[in-house]
C-alpha distance (Angstrom), angle and dihedral (degrees) to the residues before:
residue distance angle dihedral
M1 . . .
I2 3.83 . .
A3 3.81 92.7 .
K4 3.80 90.0 50.1
T5 3.82 90.8 49.2
V6 3.80 92.9 47.8
S7 3.80 89.3 48.9
A8 3.79 90.1 50.5
F9 3.81 89.1 49.3
R10 3.80 92.4 52.0
N11 3.80 91.8 46.2
L12 3.79 90.6 49.5
L13 3.81 91.7 50.8
T14 3.79 90.0 50.5
I15 3.81 92.7 49.4
A16 3.80 91.9 45.5
L17 3.78 92.2 51.2
I18 3.78 95.7 46.1
G19 3.78 96.0 44.3
L20 3.77 101.2 37.2
F21 3.79 107.0 39.0
S22 3.79 93.1 116.6
L23 3.80 94.6 46.5
Q24 3.77 111.0 41.9
A25 3.76 119.0 -36.2
Q26 3.76 122.8 90.7
A27 3.77 129.8 -165.9
G28 3.76 133.5 179.8
S29 3.76 145.7 149.9
Q30 3.76 141.1 -147.7
D31 3.80 127.5 -153.1
F32 3.81 122.6 -133.0
G33 3.81 102.8 178.5
D34 3.81 106.0 -91.3
Y35 3.81 91.4 8.8
K36 3.77 134.4 64.2
V37 3.81 126.8 -167.6
L38 3.81 115.7 -151.4
W39 3.79 125.1 -167.2
S40 3.77 140.2 -177.2
V41 3.80 132.2 -175.5
L42 3.81 127.2 -163.4
P43 3.80 140.6 156.0
S44 3.80 112.5 -91.6
T45 3.82 88.6 -127.4
F46 3.82 87.4 72.7
L47 3.80 88.7 69.1
D48 3.77 119.7 93.3
P49 3.84 107.5 -110.7
E50 3.82 92.4 -121.3
V51 3.81 92.7 49.9
A52 3.81 91.3 48.6
K53 3.81 91.6 49.2
A54 3.80 94.0 46.7
N55 3.82 90.7 51.4
N56 3.81 94.3 43.3
L57 3.80 92.4 -116.6
Q58 3.77 123.1 146.8
R59 3.79 112.0 -123.4
S60 3.79 106.8 -154.8
K61 3.80 143.5 124.0
G62 3.77 108.6 -90.1
I63 3.81 95.3 31.2
G64 3.78 119.6 104.2
I65 3.79 131.0 -168.1
I66 3.80 123.9 -138.8
N67 3.80 119.4 -164.3
I68 3.83 121.5 -166.0
S69 3.82 127.5 -172.0
I70 3.79 128.6 -176.1
M71 3.80 116.2 -150.2
E72 3.80 129.8 -171.7
E73 3.79 125.5 -154.4
N74 3.80 114.4 -120.4
E75 3.81 124.6 -145.1
D76 3.82 90.0 -99.3
G77 3.82 91.5 54.6
T78 3.80 96.8 -105.4
M79 3.80 121.1 124.7
S80 3.81 126.1 -121.5
P81 3.81 128.0 -169.7
V82 3.79 116.2 -112.1
S83 3.77 133.4 -165.8
G84 3.74 124.0 -121.3
Q85 3.75 140.8 119.5
V86 3.81 129.4 -59.2
E87 3.77 127.9 -170.4
G88 3.74 134.2 160.5
K89 3.74 152.0 137.3
V90 3.76 137.9 -122.5
S91 3.78 126.6 -146.8
N92 3.78 132.7 -169.4
D93 3.80 128.5 -136.8
V94 3.84 92.4 -83.2
Q95 3.82 90.8 52.2
Q96 3.81 98.0 -107.1
V97 3.80 102.9 157.4
R98 3.80 126.6 -149.3
F99 3.78 123.3 -176.7
L100 3.80 116.7 -130.7
A101 3.81 119.3 -129.3
F102 3.81 103.0 -148.8
R103 3.80 120.3 -161.2
R104 3.79 121.2 -158.0
I105 3.80 115.4 -127.9
Q106 3.80 122.0 -172.4
E107 3.77 126.9 -169.8
G108 3.78 112.1 177.6
D109 3.80 104.5 -56.7
S110 3.81 93.4 -16.0
V111 3.79 117.3 100.6
Y112 3.78 126.0 -178.5
F113 3.77 139.3 159.8
I114 3.81 122.8 -131.6
A115 3.81 130.0 -166.4
E116 3.79 134.9 170.9
Y117 3.80 125.8 -139.2
Q118 3.80 137.4 177.8
Y119 3.79 123.1 -116.6
S120 3.79 140.2 168.8
S121 3.79 116.4 -124.6
G122 3.80 110.6 -86.7
E123 3.80 93.8 6.6
L124 3.80 115.2 142.4
M125 3.81 107.6 -123.8
T126 3.81 121.9 -165.5
F127 3.80 117.3 -153.1
N128 3.81 123.2 -155.4
I129 3.79 108.9 -172.0
T130 3.80 131.1 178.8
A131 3.79 119.4 -163.5
R132 3.79 125.0 -175.9
P133 3.81 118.4 -172.7
T134 3.80 115.1 -140.1
G135 3.80 109.2 -87.7
H136 3.80 93.0 13.6
Q137 3.81 117.0 117.3
Q138 3.80 99.4 -161.1
D139 3.81 124.8 76.6
L140 3.80 117.4 -124.2
T141 3.81 104.9 -142.4
I142 3.79 124.8 -165.4
R143 3.79 131.1 178.9
F144 3.79 126.9 -171.2
A145 3.80 139.4 150.5
H146 3.80 131.5 -137.8
S147 3.80 141.2 164.5
L148 3.80 124.2 -141.2
F149 3.80 125.3 -164.0
S150 3.79 125.8 -147.3
D151 3.80 112.1 -114.7
C-alpha cells in the first residue's frame, strides 16, 4: 500500500510539473560535476487529497511543497538517484526565515526529499537548500526564488 501511494505521489508530482509549469509549479536543476540536484515547487492544493493524506502532507491554500532529488552521473553518462541528507530554509521578501523539515521518501531506486512551507499568495520566496549525497564530503548548495499563488 505504501509503495503504491508513494508511486502515486511521484506520478502526481510529475503530472503537476509537466502540466502546470506556466501557472504555478517550478522546477530546476544545478550541476555539481558528478552530481546534479533537481528541485520542484508547487502548491499543496495540486496534490490529490488521498495522496496528500497517505504521505502525511497538509493540503491547504498557503502551503507549498518542495521536492529535492540528488542524482549521480554513472560511467555511461546516465544519472541515478542517490540517498543523502537535505536541509534548508525559505525566506520571504521581508527576510522572515523558516526552516524546512525535509522527509526522505524512497520508491524502489528513486529517492527524494519533501518539505512543506507556508506562503502568502504572490509572495516571493527564496529557498536556500543544502544537499549532501551519502559518502560525499562536500555540500551541494542551491538557491532559487519563486512565487506561488493561491488557487
